[in-house]
N, CA, C and O atoms as a GROMACS GRO file, in nm:
protein
  564
    1MET      N    1   3.455   6.808  -4.288
    1MET     CA    2   3.328   6.865  -4.239
    1MET      C    3   3.402   6.952  -4.150
    1MET      O    4   3.502   6.906  -4.095
    2ALA      N    5   3.359   7.100  -4.123
    2ALA     CA    6   3.459   7.190  -4.033
    2ALA      C    7   3.377   7.200  -3.922
    2ALA      O    8   3.258   7.232  -3.934
    3ASN      N    9   3.456   7.163  -3.757
    3ASN     CA   10   3.365   7.186  -3.644
    3ASN      C   11   3.312   7.342  -3.590
    3ASN      O   12   3.219   7.369  -3.515
    4ARG      N   13   3.428   7.450  -3.674
    4ARG     CA   14   3.355   7.632  -3.627
    4ARG      C   15   3.338   7.646  -3.742
    4ARG      O   16   3.394   7.604  -3.843
    5PHE      N   17   3.238   7.724  -3.717
    5PHE     CA   18   3.170   7.820  -3.814
    5PHE      C   19   3.203   7.974  -3.794
    5PHE      O   20   3.259   7.996  -3.686
    6GLN      N   21   3.188   8.048  -3.847
    6GLN     CA   22   3.173   8.189  -3.826
    6GLN      C   23   3.033   8.289  -3.872
    6GLN      O   24   2.973   8.303  -3.979
    7SER      N   25   3.012   8.357  -3.715
    7SER     CA   26   2.869   8.422  -3.740
    7SER      C   27   2.827   8.468  -3.859
    7SER      O   28   2.916   8.506  -3.935
    8GLY      N   29   2.698   8.475  -3.902
    8GLY     CA   30   2.653   8.518  -4.018
    8GLY      C   31   2.688   8.407  -4.134
    8GLY      O   32   2.652   8.439  -4.247
    9GLY      N   33   2.731   8.326  -4.124
    9GLY     CA   34   2.764   8.218  -4.235
    9GLY      C   35   2.602   8.119  -4.224
    9GLY      O   36   2.505   8.105  -4.150
   10ALA      N   37   2.653   8.072  -4.345
   10ALA     CA   38   2.526   7.982  -4.399
   10ALA      C   39   2.634   7.839  -4.339
   10ALA      O   40   2.756   7.820  -4.337
   11VAL      N   41   2.492   7.746  -4.286
   11VAL     CA   42   2.524   7.639  -4.209
   11VAL      C   43   2.417   7.542  -4.203
   11VAL      O   44   2.303   7.586  -4.186
   12GLN      N   45   2.435   7.414  -4.216
   12GLN     CA   46   2.318   7.310  -4.220
   12GLN      C   47   2.256   7.307  -4.114
   12GLN      O   48   2.278   7.386  -4.022
   13SER      N   49   2.137   7.178  -4.107
   13SER     CA   50   2.044   7.243  -3.975
   13SER      C   51   2.071   7.211  -3.884
   13SER      O   52   2.172   7.141  -3.891
   14GLY      N   53   2.025   7.225  -3.762
   14GLY     CA   54   2.120   7.173  -3.620
   14GLY      C   55   2.114   7.277  -3.508
   14GLY      O   56   2.065   7.390  -3.510
   15TYR      N   57   2.182   7.204  -3.398
   15TYR     CA   58   2.242   7.281  -3.326
   15TYR      C   59   2.358   7.370  -3.314
   15TYR      O   60   2.460   7.301  -3.312
   16TYR      N   61   2.384   7.500  -3.306
   16TYR     CA   62   2.497   7.539  -3.297
   16TYR      C   63   2.501   7.645  -3.145
   16TYR      O   64   2.414   7.714  -3.094
   17LEU      N   65   2.681   7.613  -3.098
   17LEU     CA   66   2.689   7.637  -2.966
   17LEU      C   67   2.769   7.792  -3.005
   17LEU      O   68   2.835   7.793  -3.109
   18ASN      N   69   2.763   7.894  -2.939
   18ASN     CA   70   2.879   8.004  -2.917
   18ASN      C   71   2.926   8.023  -2.798
   18ASN      O   72   2.852   8.083  -2.720
   19PRO      N   73   3.040   7.985  -2.756
   19PRO     CA   74   3.086   7.937  -2.623
   19PRO      C   75   3.128   8.096  -2.583
   19PRO      O   76   3.109   8.133  -2.467
   20GLY      N   77   3.170   8.165  -2.658
   20GLY     CA   78   3.187   8.335  -2.607
   20GLY      C   79   3.091   8.404  -2.558
   20GLY      O   80   3.107   8.472  -2.456
   21ARG      N   81   2.962   8.397  -2.630
   21ARG     CA   82   2.828   8.429  -2.571
   21ARG      C   83   2.745   8.356  -2.519
   21ARG      O   84   2.628   8.391  -2.504
   22TRP      N   85   2.789   8.249  -2.483
   22TRP     CA   86   2.680   8.152  -2.375
   22TRP      C   87   2.580   8.145  -2.478
   22TRP      O   88   2.471   8.169  -2.425
   23ALA      N   89   2.567   8.121  -2.616
   23ALA     CA   90   2.436   8.070  -2.701
   23ALA      C   91   2.441   7.969  -2.760
   23ALA      O   92   2.547   7.933  -2.811
   24ILE      N   93   2.322   7.894  -2.770
   24ILE     CA   94   2.297   7.856  -2.862
   24ILE      C   95   2.172   7.848  -2.950
   24ILE      O   96   2.060   7.879  -2.910
   25ALA      N   97   2.207   7.793  -3.104
   25ALA     CA   98   2.122   7.885  -3.209
   25ALA      C   99   2.048   7.768  -3.312
   25ALA      O  100   2.129   7.720  -3.392
   26PRO      N  101   1.935   7.725  -3.322
   26PRO     CA  102   1.922   7.651  -3.363
   26PRO      C  103   1.860   7.697  -3.504
   26PRO      O  104   1.795   7.798  -3.530
   27ILE      N  105   1.908   7.573  -3.603
   27ILE     CA  106   1.906   7.639  -3.738
   27ILE      C  107   1.798   7.543  -3.796
   27ILE      O  108   1.822   7.422  -3.796
   28ALA      N  109   1.687   7.588  -3.844
   28ALA     CA  110   1.577   7.448  -3.936
   28ALA      C  111   1.596   7.438  -4.013
   28ALA      O  112   1.508   7.368  -4.062
   29ARG      N  113   1.703   7.478  -4.124
   29ARG     CA  114   1.693   7.437  -4.222
   29ARG      C  115   1.775   7.473  -4.311
   29ARG      O  116   1.783   7.593  -4.335
   30ASP      N  117   1.865   7.370  -4.390
   30ASP     CA  118   1.978   7.380  -4.449
   30ASP      C  119   2.014   7.510  -4.529
   30ASP      O  120   1.929   7.560  -4.603
   31GLY      N  121   2.128   7.563  -4.516
   31GLY     CA  122   2.113   7.684  -4.566
   31GLY      C  123   2.108   7.817  -4.490
   31GLY      O  124   2.183   7.908  -4.525
   32GLU      N  125   2.032   7.829  -4.398
   32GLU     CA  126   2.016   7.895  -4.287
   32GLU      C  127   2.172   7.968  -4.226
   32GLU      O  128   2.288   7.929  -4.229
   33ARG      N  129   2.114   8.073  -4.179
   33ARG     CA  130   2.297   8.159  -4.134
   33ARG      C  131   2.317   8.162  -3.979
   33ARG      O  132   2.207   8.161  -3.924
   34LEU      N  133   2.387   8.164  -3.919
   34LEU     CA  134   2.426   8.159  -3.810
   34LEU      C  135   2.366   8.321  -3.765
   34LEU      O  136   2.361   8.407  -3.853
   35PRO      N  137   2.328   8.350  -3.639
   35PRO     CA  138   2.305   8.505  -3.630
   35PRO      C  139   2.469   8.563  -3.581
   35PRO      O  140   2.559   8.507  -3.519
   36ASP      N  141   2.456   8.702  -3.644
   36ASP     CA  142   2.548   8.788  -3.609
   36ASP      C  143   2.623   8.811  -3.491
   36ASP      O  144   2.557   8.806  -3.387
   37GLY      N  145   2.779   8.842  -3.477
   37GLY     CA  146   2.767   8.856  -3.365
   37GLY      C  147   2.966   8.864  -3.349
   37GLY      O  148   3.043   8.891  -3.442
   38ARG      N  149   3.008   8.829  -3.193
   38ARG     CA  150   3.103   8.794  -3.190
   38ARG      C  151   3.123   8.665  -3.140
   38ARG      O  152   3.043   8.605  -3.068
   39GLY      N  153   3.243   8.618  -3.183
   39GLY     CA  154   3.261   8.466  -3.148
   39GLY      C  155   3.259   8.347  -3.278
   39GLY      O  156   3.272   8.398  -3.390
   40ASP      N  157   3.247   8.221  -3.274
   40ASP     CA  158   3.272   8.134  -3.388
   40ASP      C  159   3.184   8.010  -3.318
   40ASP      O  160   3.210   7.976  -3.203
   41TRP      N  161   3.079   7.945  -3.392
   41TRP     CA  162   3.024   7.850  -3.358
   41TRP      C  163   3.047   7.709  -3.391
   41TRP      O  164   3.080   7.671  -3.503
   42MET      N  165   3.027   7.622  -3.272
   42MET     CA  166   3.025   7.523  -3.324
   42MET      C  167   2.893   7.390  -3.313
   42MET      O  168   2.812   7.369  -3.223
   43ARG      N  169   2.907   7.341  -3.404
   43ARG     CA  170   2.789   7.188  -3.413
   43ARG      C  171   2.812   7.153  -3.310
   43ARG      O  172   2.929   7.150  -3.272
   44ILE      N  173   2.704   7.112  -3.224
   44ILE     CA  174   2.658   7.047  -3.086
   44ILE      C  175   2.532   6.886  -3.126
   44ILE      O  176   2.426   6.921  -3.177
   45PRO      N  177   2.548   6.744  -3.103
   45PRO     CA  178   2.435   6.729  -3.110
   45PRO      C  179   2.305   6.748  -3.040
   45PRO      O  180   2.313   6.789  -2.924
   46THR      N  181   2.171   6.724  -3.094
   46THR     CA  182   2.074   6.730  -2.998
   46THR      C  183   2.077   6.765  -2.835
   46THR      O  184   2.057   6.860  -2.759
   47ILE      N  185   2.120   6.609  -2.832
   47ILE     CA  186   2.152   6.556  -2.688
   47ILE      C  187   2.192   6.672  -2.616
   47ILE      O  188   2.129   6.719  -2.521
   48ALA      N  189   2.332   6.732  -2.680
   48ALA     CA  190   2.401   6.804  -2.598
   48ALA      C  191   2.333   6.913  -2.578
   48ALA      O  192   2.301   6.942  -2.462
   49ALA      N  193   2.285   7.024  -2.722
   49ALA     CA  194   2.193   7.115  -2.722
   49ALA      C  195   2.060   7.092  -2.558
   49ALA      O  196   2.011   7.179  -2.486
   50LEU      N  197   2.047   6.971  -2.555
   50LEU     CA  198   1.937   7.009  -2.418
   50LEU      C  199   1.919   7.011  -2.300
   50LEU      O  200   1.833   7.050  -2.222
   51VAL      N  201   2.080   6.927  -2.297
   51VAL     CA  202   2.153   6.904  -2.207
   51VAL      C  203   2.185   7.033  -2.157
   51VAL      O  204   2.134   7.061  -2.049
   52LEU      N  205   2.285   7.150  -2.231
   52LEU     CA  206   2.339   7.251  -2.224
   52LEU      C  207   2.247   7.404  -2.153
   52LEU      O  208   2.294   7.478  -2.066
   53THR      N  209   2.116   7.418  -2.214
   53THR     CA  210   2.070   7.434  -2.250
   53THR      C  211   2.001   7.521  -2.102
   53THR      O  212   1.993   7.639  -2.070
   54PRO      N  213   1.956   7.376  -2.030
   54PRO     CA  214   1.885   7.469  -1.910
   54PRO      C  215   2.025   7.480  -1.862
   54PRO      O  216   2.035   7.597  -1.825
   55ILE      N  217   2.155   7.412  -1.841
   55ILE     CA  218   2.224   7.495  -1.721
   55ILE      C  219   2.315   7.611  -1.833
   55ILE      O  220   2.437   7.618  -1.818
   56LEU      N  221   2.274   7.662  -1.898
   56LEU     CA  222   2.350   7.802  -1.938
   56LEU      C  223   2.282   7.932  -1.880
   56LEU      O  224   2.335   8.042  -1.869
   57GLY      N  225   2.086   7.878  -1.830
   57GLY     CA  226   2.019   7.960  -1.859
   57GLY      C  227   2.015   7.948  -1.673
   57GLY      O  228   1.977   8.037  -1.597
   58LEU      N  229   2.069   7.807  -1.632
   58LEU     CA  230   2.050   7.838  -1.489
   58LEU      C  231   2.228   7.883  -1.400
   58LEU      O  232   2.249   7.904  -1.281
   59THR      N  233   2.316   7.884  -1.505
   59THR     CA  234   2.422   7.975  -1.476
   59THR      C  235   2.390   8.162  -1.466
   59THR      O  236   2.433   8.242  -1.384
   60PHE      N  237   2.300   8.183  -1.582
   60PHE     CA  238   2.260   8.322  -1.586
   60PHE      C  239   2.200   8.370  -1.494
   60PHE      O  240   2.208   8.482  -1.444
   61LEU      N  241   2.109   8.246  -1.458
   61LEU     CA  242   2.030   8.300  -1.297
   61LEU      C  243   2.082   8.350  -1.156
   61LEU      O  244   2.065   8.432  -1.066
   62MET      N  245   2.179   8.210  -1.212
   62MET     CA  246   2.288   8.224  -1.074
   62MET      C  247   2.357   8.342  -1.056
   62MET      O  248   2.365   8.380  -0.939
   63PHE      N  249   2.420   8.424  -1.158
   63PHE     CA  250   2.504   8.510  -1.147
   63PHE      C  251   2.441   8.648  -1.162
   63PHE      O  252   2.510   8.746  -1.134
   64LEU      N  253   2.310   8.665  -1.208
   64LEU     CA  254   2.210   8.769  -1.245
   64LEU      C  255   2.240   8.896  -1.112
   64LEU      O  256   2.269   9.014  -1.131
   65PRO      N  257   2.228   8.848  -1.018
   65PRO     CA  258   2.232   8.917  -0.934
   65PRO      C  259   2.368   9.052  -0.893
   65PRO      O  260   2.375   9.174  -0.872
   66PHE      N  261   2.461   8.924  -0.902
   66PHE     CA  262   2.612   8.989  -0.902
   66PHE      C  263   2.623   9.131  -1.022
   66PHE      O  264   2.650   9.250  -1.005
   67ILE      N  265   2.582   9.033  -1.166
   67ILE     CA  266   2.590   9.162  -1.263
   67ILE      C  267   2.498   9.261  -1.195
   67ILE      O  268   2.567   9.360  -1.168
   68GLY      N  269   2.376   9.279  -1.157
   68GLY     CA  270   2.343   9.413  -1.085
   68GLY      C  271   2.403   9.477  -0.981
   68GLY      O  272   2.408   9.595  -0.948
   69PHE      N  273   2.448   9.380  -0.938
   69PHE     CA  274   2.511   9.496  -0.806
   69PHE      C  275   2.650   9.558  -0.863
   69PHE      O  276   2.695   9.666  -0.824
   70ALA      N  277   2.730   9.458  -0.986
   70ALA     CA  278   2.789   9.522  -1.026
   70ALA      C  279   2.783   9.696  -1.107
   70ALA      O  280   2.830   9.808  -1.092
   71LEU      N  281   2.679   9.610  -1.209
   71LEU     CA  282   2.652   9.766  -1.268
   71LEU      C  283   2.593   9.850  -1.156
   71LEU      O  284   2.598   9.971  -1.179
   72PHE      N  285   2.567   9.833  -1.101
   72PHE     CA  286   2.515   9.957  -0.997
   72PHE      C  287   2.628  10.050  -0.948
   72PHE      O  288   2.639  10.172  -0.938
   73ILE      N  289   2.719   9.929  -0.916
   73ILE     CA  290   2.856   9.989  -0.838
   73ILE      C  291   2.906  10.102  -0.962
   73ILE      O  292   2.940  10.218  -0.941
   74ALA      N  293   2.900  10.032  -1.104
   74ALA     CA  294   2.994  10.098  -1.184
   74ALA      C  295   2.923  10.261  -1.184
   74ALA      O  296   2.972  10.374  -1.185
   75HIS      N  297   2.807  10.216  -1.183
   75HIS     CA  298   2.682  10.361  -1.227
   75HIS      C  299   2.728  10.472  -1.130
   75HIS      O  300   2.722  10.590  -1.165
   76LEU      N  301   2.776  10.434  -0.999
   76LEU     CA  302   2.751  10.507  -0.921
   76LEU      C  303   2.891  10.587  -0.879
   76LEU      O  304   2.894  10.693  -0.818
   77ALA      N  305   2.987  10.525  -0.918
   77ALA     CA  306   3.157  10.567  -0.957
   77ALA      C  307   3.212  10.620  -1.067
   77ALA      O  308   3.327  10.659  -1.082
   78SER      N  309   3.090  10.619  -1.170
   78SER     CA  310   3.145  10.650  -1.272
   78SER      C  311   3.163  10.882  -1.267
   78SER      O  312   3.232  10.946  -1.346
   79PRO      N  313   3.095  10.930  -1.177
   79PRO     CA  314   3.092  11.047  -1.185
   79PRO      C  315   3.240  11.044  -1.118
   79PRO      O  316   3.329  11.109  -1.171
   80ALA      N  317   3.264  10.972  -1.004
   80ALA     CA  318   3.432  10.998  -0.939
   80ALA      C  319   3.541  10.970  -0.991
   80ALA      O  320   3.654  11.014  -0.966
   81VAL      N  321   3.489  10.859  -1.099
   81VAL     CA  322   3.605  10.869  -1.208
   81VAL      C  323   3.616  10.940  -1.333
   81VAL      O  324   3.721  10.975  -1.387
   82ARG      N  325   3.483  10.959  -1.377
   82ARG     CA  326   3.545  11.092  -1.465
   82ARG      C  327   3.633  11.155  -1.416
   82ARG      O  328   3.747  11.150  -1.463
   83VAL      N  329   3.590  11.261  -1.265
   83VAL     CA  330   3.666  11.375  -1.227
   83VAL      C  331   3.808  11.321  -1.154
   83VAL      O  332   3.861  11.405  -1.081
   84PHE      N  333   3.854  11.232  -1.162
   84PHE     CA  334   3.932  11.166  -1.112
   84PHE      C  335   4.068  11.190  -1.308
   84PHE      O  336   4.178  11.244  -1.316
   85ARG      N  337   3.984  11.124  -1.421
   85ARG     CA  338   4.044  11.050  -1.499
   85ARG      C  339   4.076  11.248  -1.568
   85ARG      O  340   4.177  11.283  -1.629
   86ARG      N  341   4.002  11.305  -1.545
   86ARG     CA  342   3.971  11.459  -1.592
   86ARG      C  343   4.135  11.542  -1.589
   86ARG      O  344   4.209  11.590  -1.675
   87SER      N  345   4.140  11.523  -1.396
   87SER     CA  346   4.247  11.578  -1.372
   87SER      C  347   4.347  11.521  -1.383
   87SER      O  348   4.452  11.585  -1.380
   88ALA      N  349   4.347  11.411  -1.395
   88ALA     CA  350   4.476  11.381  -1.423
   88ALA      C  351   4.510  11.376  -1.532
   88ALA      O  352   4.632  11.380  -1.541
   89ALA      N  353   4.433  11.367  -1.674
   89ALA     CA  354   4.464  11.475  -1.770
   89ALA      C  355   4.497  11.586  -1.827
   89ALA      O  356   4.530  11.606  -1.944
   90ASP      N  357   4.482  11.684  -1.708
   90ASP     CA  358   4.461  11.826  -1.732
   90ASP      C  359   4.603  11.813  -1.642
   90ASP      O  360   4.682  11.891  -1.695
   91LEU      N  361   4.676  11.739  -1.512
   91LEU     CA  362   4.800  11.751  -1.484
   91LEU      C  363   4.906  11.696  -1.595
   91LEU      O  364   5.019  11.738  -1.621
   92ALA      N  365   4.854  11.621  -1.633
   92ALA     CA  366   4.933  11.549  -1.714
   92ALA      C  367   5.004  11.662  -1.849
   92ALA      O  368   5.120  11.685  -1.884
   93ALA      N  369   4.892  11.705  -1.888
   93ALA     CA  370   4.943  11.796  -2.001
   93ALA      C  371   4.994  11.933  -1.987
   93ALA      O  372   5.044  11.997  -2.080
   94THR      N  373   4.973  11.998  -1.807
   94THR     CA  374   5.092  12.069  -1.790
   94THR      C  375   5.230  12.050  -1.761
   94THR      O  376   5.321  12.134  -1.769
   95VAL      N  377   5.237  11.928  -1.727
   95VAL     CA  378   5.353  11.866  -1.672
   95VAL      C  379   5.462  11.867  -1.747
   95VAL      O  380   5.569  11.927  -1.732
   96SER      N  381   5.393  11.738  -1.894
   96SER     CA  382   5.470  11.714  -1.978
   96SER      C  383   5.499  11.817  -2.109
   96SER      O  384   5.412  11.887  -2.161
   97PRO      N  385   5.620  11.811  -2.144
   97PRO     CA  386   5.685  11.944  -2.235
   97PRO      C  387   5.630  11.974  -2.354
   97PRO      O  388   5.559  11.876  -2.374
   98GLY      N  389   5.618  12.038  -2.434
   98GLY     CA  390   5.531  12.082  -2.559
   98GLY      C  391   5.624  11.998  -2.656
   98GLY      O  392   5.746  12.007  -2.657
   99TRP      N  393   5.564  11.932  -2.722
   99TRP     CA  394   5.579  11.848  -2.820
   99TRP      C  395   5.645  11.959  -2.959
   99TRP      O  396   5.569  12.043  -3.007
  100ARG      N  397   5.782  11.946  -3.009
  100ARG     CA  398   5.847  12.038  -3.133
  100ARG      C  399   5.856  11.913  -3.224
  100ARG      O  400   5.918  11.817  -3.178
  101PRO      N  401   5.798  11.902  -3.351
  101PRO     CA  402   5.830  11.821  -3.498
  101PRO      C  403   5.950  11.805  -3.501
  101PRO      O  404   5.999  11.908  -3.547
  102GLY      N  405   6.072  11.689  -3.462
  102GLY     CA  406   6.190  11.683  -3.549
  102GLY      C  407   6.271  11.740  -3.476
  102GLY      O  408   6.352  11.805  -3.542
  103GLU      N  409   6.291  11.747  -3.340
  103GLU     CA  410   6.341  11.748  -3.215
  103GLU      C  411   6.362  11.621  -3.158
  103GLU      O  412   6.263  11.552  -3.131
  104ALA      N  413   6.496  11.572  -3.133
  104ALA     CA  414   6.510  11.462  -3.052
  104ALA      C  415   6.513  11.497  -2.895
  104ALA      O  416   6.572  11.602  -2.871
  105HIS      N  417   6.486  11.464  -2.840
  105HIS     CA  418   6.530  11.447  -2.677
  105HIS      C  419   6.564  11.321  -2.673
  105HIS      O  420   6.455  11.273  -2.644
  106LEU      N  421   6.619  11.252  -2.680
  106LEU     CA  422   6.687  11.116  -2.574
  106LEU      C  423   6.815  11.114  -2.684
  106LEU      O  424   6.834  11.008  -2.744
  107THR      N  425   6.892  11.215  -2.709
  107THR     CA  426   7.039  11.169  -2.748
  107THR      C  427   7.097  11.193  -2.651
  107THR      O  428   7.214  11.189  -2.688
  108GLY      N  429   7.097  11.228  -2.485
  108GLY     CA  430   7.227  11.257  -2.389
  108GLY      C  431   7.281  11.318  -2.363
  108GLY      O  432   7.376  11.310  -2.285
  109LYS      N  433   7.223  11.440  -2.443
  109LYS     CA  434   7.346  11.556  -2.458
  109LYS      C  435   7.238  11.682  -2.350
  109LYS      O  436   7.122  11.644  -2.364
  110SER      N  437   7.239  11.739  -2.307
  110SER     CA  438   7.198  11.869  -2.272
  110SER      C  439   7.196  12.020  -2.367
  110SER      O  440   7.283  12.054  -2.447
  111GLU      N  441   7.062  12.103  -2.329
  111GLU     CA  442   7.072  12.207  -2.467
  111GLU      C  443   7.114  12.249  -2.455
  111GLU      O  444   7.088  12.317  -2.554
  112GLY      N  445   7.226  12.325  -2.388
  112GLY     CA  446   7.360  12.418  -2.371
  112GLY      C  447   7.472  12.347  -2.449
  112GLY      O  448   7.535  12.419  -2.527
  113ALA      N  449   7.498  12.252  -2.443
  113ALA     CA  450   7.589  12.172  -2.519
  113ALA      C  451   7.618  12.232  -2.689
  113ALA      O  452   7.534  12.250  -2.777
  114ALA      N  453   7.749  12.250  -2.695
  114ALA     CA  454   7.783  12.333  -2.782
  114ALA      C  455   7.761  12.178  -2.907
  114ALA      O  456   7.805  12.073  -2.861
  115PRO      N  457   7.690  12.167  -3.073
  115PRO     CA  458   7.695  12.056  -3.147
  115PRO      C  459   7.840  12.037  -3.172
  115PRO      O  460   7.921  12.129  -3.179
  116GLU      N  461   7.869  11.904  -3.184
  116GLU     CA  462   7.980  11.844  -3.238
  116GLU      C  463   8.006  11.875  -3.374
  116GLU      O  464   7.903  11.872  -3.442
  117GLU      N  465   8.113  11.904  -3.438
  117GLU     CA  466   8.140  11.952  -3.523
  117GLU      C  467   8.191  11.785  -3.619
  117GLU      O  468   8.267  11.701  -3.570
  118LYS      N  469   8.134  11.776  -3.740
  118LYS     CA  470   8.167  11.686  -3.809
  118LYS      C  471   8.187  11.713  -3.972
  118LYS      O  472   8.131  11.794  -4.045
  119GLY      N  473   8.285  11.616  -3.999
  119GLY     CA  474   8.312  11.649  -4.158
  119GLY      C  475   8.478  11.668  -4.165
  119GLY      O  476   8.544  11.694  -4.064
  120PRO      N  477   8.540  11.651  -4.306
  120PRO     CA  478   8.634  11.610  -4.350
  120PRO      C  479   8.709  11.734  -4.295
  120PRO      O  480   8.811  11.749  -4.362
  121SER      N  481   8.698  11.826  -4.201
  121SER     CA  482   8.809  11.909  -4.086
  121SER      C  483   8.867  11.827  -4.053
  121SER      O  484   8.984  11.826  -4.092
  122ALA      N  485   8.821  11.716  -3.965
  122ALA     CA  486   8.853  11.682  -3.862
  122ALA      C  487   9.010  11.587  -3.874
  122ALA      O  488   9.107  11.610  -3.802
  123GLY      N  489   9.004  11.484  -3.977
  123GLY     CA  490   9.122  11.412  -4.031
  123GLY      C  491   9.141  11.455  -4.196
  123GLY      O  492   9.113  11.378  -4.288
  124ASP      N  493   9.173  11.537  -4.207
  124ASP     CA  494   9.213  11.600  -4.344
  124ASP      C  495   9.313  11.503  -4.420
  124ASP      O  496   9.289  11.426  -4.512
  125GLU      N  497   9.450  11.536  -4.345
  125GLU     CA  498   9.557  11.442  -4.421
  125GLU      C  499   9.578  11.294  -4.428
  125GLU      O  500   9.681  11.244  -4.474
  126LYS      N  501   9.446  11.203  -4.368
  126LYS     CA  502   9.449  11.106  -4.365
  126LYS      C  503   9.305  11.108  -4.498
  126LYS      O  504   9.288  10.996  -4.547
  127LEU      N  505   9.241  11.181  -4.534
  127LEU     CA  506   9.128  11.142  -4.663
  127LEU      C  507   9.251  11.168  -4.747
  127LEU      O  508   9.304  11.079  -4.813
  128ASP      N  509   9.293  11.286  -4.744
  128ASP     CA  510   9.435  11.312  -4.829
  128ASP      C  511   9.454  11.240  -4.947
  128ASP      O  512   9.439  11.247  -5.069
  129ALA      N  513   9.511  11.133  -4.814
  129ALA     CA  514   9.644  11.025  -4.846
  129ALA      C  515   9.562  10.887  -4.933
  129ALA      O  516   9.605  10.823  -5.029
  130LEU      N  517   9.427  10.873  -4.854
  130LEU     CA  518   9.329  10.788  -4.884
  130LEU      C  519   9.295  10.813  -5.062
  130LEU      O  520   9.287  10.718  -5.139
  131GLN      N  521   9.277  10.955  -5.103
  131GLN     CA  522   9.249  10.926  -5.185
  131GLN      C  523   9.346  10.975  -5.288
  131GLN      O  524   9.307  11.045  -5.382
  132LYS      N  525   9.433  10.952  -5.277
  132LYS     CA  526   9.590  10.963  -5.321
  132LYS      C  527   9.656  10.782  -5.348
  132LYS      O  528   9.758  10.736  -5.401
  133GLU      N  529   9.568  10.736  -5.297
  133GLU     CA  530   9.621  10.571  -5.268
  133GLU      C  531   9.495  10.546  -5.388
  133GLU      O  532   9.514  10.491  -5.497
  134ILE      N  533   9.361  10.600  -5.339
  134ILE     CA  534   9.243  10.517  -5.466
  134ILE      C  535   9.253  10.590  -5.598
  134ILE      O  536   9.244  10.511  -5.692
  135GLU      N  537   9.267  10.713  -5.635
  135GLU     CA  538   9.379  10.746  -5.763
  135GLU      C  539   9.479  10.686  -5.794
  135GLU      O  540   9.496  10.655  -5.913
  136ALA      N  541   9.565  10.655  -5.706
  136ALA     CA  542   9.659  10.539  -5.804
  136ALA      C  543   9.676  10.402  -5.848
  136ALA      O  544   9.766  10.357  -5.919
  137ARG      N  545   9.590  10.349  -5.802
  137ARG     CA  546   9.515  10.208  -5.798
  137ARG      C  547   9.453  10.247  -5.917
  137ARG      O  548   9.517  10.177  -5.995
  138ARG      N  549   9.379  10.304  -5.981
  138ARG     CA  550   9.273  10.366  -6.021
  138ARG      C  551   9.351  10.354  -6.161
  138ARG      O  552   9.316  10.271  -6.245
  139GLY      N  553   9.464  10.445  -6.183
  139GLY     CA  554   9.507  10.439  -6.266
  139GLY      C  555   9.661  10.355  -6.309
  139GLY      O  556   9.734  10.382  -6.404
  140GLU      N  557   9.674  10.278  -6.234
  140GLU     CA  558   9.733  10.118  -6.263
  140GLU      C  559   9.655  10.068  -6.376
  140GLU      O  560   9.700  10.062  -6.490
  141GLU      N  561   9.532  10.030  -6.341
  141GLU     CA  562   9.431   9.990  -6.406
  141GLU      C  563   9.435   9.999  -6.544
  141GLU      O  564   9.339   9.961  -6.611
   0.00000   0.00000   0.00000
C-alpha cells in the first residue's frame, strides 16, 4: 500500500494529511475521493490527526496577524510597483534594438565590414588536383 496519494483520488477511509496545504481531510467511507488541489496526501493514524489538528490551527492563528500585515503592505505598495514596472518596460522598449527575423547579431563583426568571400575560388588549384586524383582512382577500379 502506497503512503502518498494524489489529490482527487479514491482512497480508503481514514485521515489524510496534505503537508503542502497544511490540511487534514477525514474520509468516512472507502472509495471516497480526496479534496482537489495542489500537493500529495499522506494517510496518517487517527492519533496523529488528533495531535496535528490543534497544532496546525494554532500555527495558523499565530501567523494570521503577520499574514494580514503582509497583505495590507502589498496592497499599499502595488500601485507604486505597477508604475515602476510600466516605466521600466517602456524604457526597455525604447533602448532595445528592433528585432529582424533571420538576422544574426552575435557574429562578432561590425555592420560596415564586407562579407567574407567563400567558395571554390579561394583554392581552385587544390580542388582541381583533388578532383583529378579522385577521377584517376575511380578509373583504376
